[in-house]
Structures are given as C-alpha cells and as structure tokens.
C-alpha positions as a Markdown table, in Angstrom:
| # | Residue | x | y | z |
|---|---|---|---|---|
| 1 | Gly | 6.8 | -28.1 | 55.6 |
| 2 | Val | 3.4 | -28.3 | 54.2 |
| 3 | Asp | 4.3 | -27.1 | 50.7 |
| 4 | Gln | 7.0 | -29.8 | 50.4 |
| 5 | Cys | 4.6 | -32.5 | 51.5 |
| 6 | Ile | 2.0 | -31.3 | 49.0 |
| 7 | Gln | 4.6 | -31.1 | 46.2 |
| 8 | Lys | 5.8 | -34.6 | 47.1 |
| 9 | Phe | 2.3 | -35.9 | 47.0 |
| 10 | Leu | 1.6 | -34.4 | 43.6 |
| 11 | Asp | 4.9 | -35.9 | 42.2 |
| 12 | Val | 3.9 | -39.3 | 43.5 |
| 13 | Ala | 0.4 | -38.9 | 42.0 |
| 14 | Arg | 1.9 | -38.0 | 38.6 |
| 15 | Gln | 4.3 | -41.0 | 38.8 |
| 16 | Thr | 1.3 | -43.3 | 39.6 |
| 17 | Glu | -0.7 | -41.9 | 36.7 |
| 18 | Cys | 2.3 | -42.3 | 34.4 |
| 19 | Phe | 2.7 | -45.9 | 35.5 |
| 20 | Phe | -0.9 | -46.8 | 34.8 |
| 21 | Leu | -0.8 | -45.0 | 31.4 |
| 22 | Gln | 2.2 | -47.0 | 30.5 |
| 23 | Lys | 0.5 | -50.3 | 31.5 |
| 24 | Arg | -2.6 | -49.2 | 29.5 |
| 25 | Leu | -0.4 | -48.6 | 26.5 |
| 26 | Gln | 1.3 | -52.0 | 26.9 |
| 27 | Leu | -2.1 | -53.6 | 27.1 |
| 28 | Ser | -3.4 | -51.9 | 24.0 |
| 29 | Val | -0.4 | -53.1 | 22.1 |
| 30 | Gln | -0.4 | -56.7 | 23.4 |
| 31 | Lys | -4.2 | -57.2 | 23.6 |
| 32 | Pro | -6.0 | -54.6 | 21.5 |
| 33 | Glu | -9.2 | -56.6 | 21.7 |
| 34 | Gln | -9.2 | -56.0 | 25.5 |
| 35 | Val | -9.2 | -52.3 | 25.1 |
| 36 | Ile | -12.0 | -52.5 | 22.6 |
| 37 | Lys | -14.0 | -54.7 | 25.0 |
| 38 | Glu | -13.5 | -52.1 | 27.7 |
| 39 | Asp | -14.6 | -49.3 | 25.4 |
| 40 | Val | -17.7 | -51.3 | 24.4 |
| 41 | Ser | -18.5 | -52.0 | 28.0 |
| 42 | Glu | -18.1 | -48.3 | 28.9 |
| 43 | Leu | -20.3 | -47.3 | 25.9 |
| 44 | Arg | -23.0 | -49.8 | 27.0 |
| 45 | Asn | -23.0 | -48.4 | 30.5 |
| 46 | Glu | -23.3 | -44.9 | 29.2 |
| 47 | Leu | -26.2 | -45.9 | 27.0 |
| 48 | Gln | -28.0 | -47.6 | 29.9 |
| 49 | Arg | -27.5 | -44.5 | 32.0 |
| 50 | Lys | -28.8 | -42.2 | 29.3 |
| 51 | Glu | -31.8 | -44.5 | 28.6 |
| 52 | Ala | -32.7 | -44.4 | 32.3 |
| 53 | Leu | -32.4 | -40.6 | 32.2 |
| 54 | Ile | -34.6 | -40.4 | 29.2 |
| 55 | Gln | -37.2 | -42.6 | 30.9 |
| 56 | Lys | -37.1 | -40.4 | 34.0 |
| 57 | His | -37.7 | -37.3 | 31.9 |
| 58 | Leu | -40.5 | -39.0 | 29.9 |
| 59 | Gly | -42.2 | -39.8 | 33.2 |
| 60 | Lys | -42.0 | -36.2 | 34.3 |
| 61 | Leu | -43.1 | -35.0 | 30.9 |
| 62 | Arg | -46.2 | -37.3 | 31.1 |
| 63 | His | -47.0 | -36.0 | 34.6 |
| 64 | Trp | -46.9 | -32.4 | 33.5 |
| 65 | Gln | -48.8 | -33.0 | 30.4 |
| 66 | Gln | -51.6 | -34.6 | 32.5 |
| 67 | Val | -51.5 | -31.6 | 34.9 |
| 68 | Leu | -51.8 | -29.2 | 32.0 |
| 69 | Glu | -54.6 | -31.3 | 30.5 |
| 70 | Asp | -56.5 | -31.3 | 33.8 |
| 71 | Ile | -56.1 | -27.6 | 34.2 |
| 72 | Ser | -57.4 | -27.1 | 30.6 |
| 73 | Val | -60.4 | -29.3 | 31.2 |
| 74 | Gln | -61.2 | -27.4 | 34.4 |
| 75 | His | -61.1 | -24.1 | 32.6 |
| 76 | Lys | -63.3 | -25.3 | 29.8 |
| 77 | Lys | -66.1 | -26.7 | 32.0 |
| 78 | Pro | -67.3 | -23.4 | 33.5 |
| 79 | Ala | -67.3 | -21.8 | 30.0 |
| 80 | Glu | -69.4 | -24.6 | 28.6 |
| 81 | Met | -72.1 | -24.6 | 31.3 |
| 82 | Pro | -74.4 | -21.6 | 31.5 |
| 83 | Gln | -74.5 | -19.8 | 34.8 |
| 84 | Gly | -78.2 | -19.4 | 35.3 |
| 85 | Pro | -81.2 | -18.5 | 33.2 |
| 86 | Leu | -79.8 | -15.2 | 31.9 |
| 87 | Ala | -76.4 | -16.6 | 30.9 |
| 88 | Tyr | -77.4 | -16.9 | 27.3 |
| 89 | Leu | -78.1 | -13.2 | 27.1 |
| 90 | Glu | -74.6 | -12.1 | 27.9 |
C-alpha cells in the first residue's frame, strides 16, 4: 500500500541522486575547470547575498542610532534650559 509506494519513491530518489553524483564525478575528472568555475560562481553569489545582508543591517543600525541620538537630544534639552526664575536655586 502506501508504505510500499513511499519506499519505492525513496529508492528512486536515491537512484536519481546517485546518478547525478556519478555525472558530477565524471565532470570533475574530465573537466576540473568546470567544477572550479561553478564553485567560484557559487562563492560570488554567496558574497553578493552576504553583502546585501550587511547593507540591510547597516541601514537598520543607522536608523536606530539616529533614534537613540534623537532621544538623547530630547532628554538633554529640558536639563539645559532653566524652568523659571527659581530654577537656578534648586
């Protein structure tokens, strides 16, 4: 029944994976430069993705630094300005 279908599916999936691994091995033996080109391409894509992530986080960091700076400035203003004629006596 269902268990047999699942098992057959998993077996076919393993065979397919094995086939592609064998082809990959053949390619690496026959054309090692192709494998290196693919690896370099993957590394470049990963670098671009990470660079974009860094830029995204830098944008968030700048935003929150500005928020904190604005809050800091708002808290300093009341302390710097006296609150009436008797404020200096406190």
